[in-house]
Every structure is written in structure tokens, then in C-alpha cells.
N, C-alpha and C positions, 0 to 999 in steps of 0.2 A: 944559389940560394942567398949568398951574401949580398949580391946586387939588389935583391928584392927584400932583404932584411926579414927572411922567414926561416923557420927551423925545418929540419928533416921530418920532425913529427907532424908539422902542419901539412907538408907535402904528402906524407903517408896517409894522414886522416882524410885529406881532400880527395886523394886518389881512391881511397876505400869507399867514400861516399859516392863518388862518380860510378864506381862499379856496382854498388848496391842500390842506389837511388836514381842514377842518371845525372848528367852534367848540370842541367838546370837546377835540380834540387840541391846538388852539392855546392853550387855557387850562390844560392839564395841566402840572404842575410836573415837569420832566424832571430826571434825575440830573445833577449838576454835577461837573466835575473837581475834584480837590483831596483833601485828607486825609480819611480815613474818620472818621465821628463817634466821639468818645471814649466816649460812653455809649450803651447799648442803649435801646430804647424802654421796657423794663421798669425800668431804672435811672432814666430820666427820670421815669417815672410815680411811682416810689417817692419821689424828691426832691420832686416837685410835691405828692404826698399829705402828705409831712412838712411842707412849707411851709404847708399849709392847716390844720395843727393849731395849737393855742395855742403861743405862744413859750415857751421855758424860763423858769422862775421867775427874776425879777429883770430880765427883758428885755421891752420893749414889743412887739417884733416880731422875726421871724427876720432875721438878716443872712446874707450869703454865708458868712462865717466860721463862724457857728453851725451853719448847714446842713452845711458841709463837715466840721466836727468831729463832728457827729452821725452823718453817713454813715460816716465812718471808724470811729467807735466801734461802729456796728451791723454793720460788715463789708460 
């Protein structure tokens, strides 16, 4: 368990869900409470695609600030 950085409780709960609901249901990532995501999947995809392009001239790589500035400029 240490190698996976998980607790005995997590193992027990996952095993219990497997028994009660089946393996697929136990491994499914269920929605969690909290604030809604700030970006849509499309917006995330756009930022990831941008980060995979060459960095702007004069920079070795994209930084969060450069990405943010570029996203704001492109609307």
C-alpha cells in the first residue's frame, strides 16, 4: 500500500464496492461535491493544444503566465 500511496481504508472501501456493485462500478470516477470546473473540456483542450506548440520567440518553453496571456489575447 505504501508503494501506491493508499490507505487500508481505501483498499477496504474499494473491495466492498467491488463486492456490492461490481468491479466496473467500483473503479468508476463518480462526481464529487464542490465548485464546478472553471473551464469547459473544449477550453482545456485548446490550452493543451497551445502548450504543445513551440514556445513564443525568446522563450525556451511555455509558462503558465505565457499561456494565460495567449488565451486572453485569443479570446
